[in-house]
Steps between C-alpha positions, in 0.01 A plus 500: 500500500365688199252320275613460140237649270405387152555752219129581497488550878809723481339720233187540712713587804702751295181666372355522850831637627494776239139588584596511869797730429288742297223505759745547787670793322162679489598697188508406131845385392699521180612177338859583593404545866315168506792318337746670734303413814395145410792365303813715516528619862310204642468144376126483555461422131828339406495533122503856363337397171226309685441811710461710187259245347295482822432874488350465155312178588338678795395788273352256246319320784356834618666468841720804428421801290741718312466876493712779367693566185784334314725736693381374839266203536374418848354171619243466778261236631154474351200416714534142377869501598415610854227237525731226372772599745257522793394139438841352422764705685544223759664293226795736535699367796467715811876556521506625141207739564681631807824545304318685220313726743816580693699579185227719351446692824873573517533590130163656409637855477798392288273318256264796489778752433659276236169521313470877551848595374621347178810564295633361174769590253574435135812548293514764227687470171759753621591283803309711753198369692144626537379457857125504564393558860135468606280539806165326529222554749390178669223328303543737203666353194605815321796690640438830675857609428746407224853632473724419203870574524800421285796332671847492342575139599337179621657554840342847521162355395520231770603760757200717407268201535647408839469858627145524366385206712597684820449864399189494279262656756739785579575571132131494411409733788774748407399511132130516580547791742713689247256453212150484648347788694326345799290779652 
């Protein structure tokens, strides 16, 4: 039977859970990745808005640090965050730690690639869409490659974004080889 936690105990557990997720991933994560892992795909932190607030509370408490640009902010554990987690991680139930570790081991590459290849679109006044496709190196917050294309419809823009997620490395390699002399 699961113990019912007070609101304060639940917040502490949620913060420790987030620290555990970030440490277990072993790479800095974007806010979207943290929200996706902790709140959307898993119910480790049940309330999405609480999850968002926890990220910023942990930064203010100096347990996480934020690096990068407005374009791509990454969050990672500080020394204090690692110390805090090392002393308190046993407050996270063993079954939950096992579930988190198992999920992250199975999905680490997907999370990593979702942070390396980004795509967005915006509507133009003429009804067409600008699609911006980017590739990031791990741990680097400025893109190493940006491609802007114009799509005639929203459907075309979504299709380009979907294809980008699976074909970005191949497209980048082809363009790089055609443009850059690698002797």
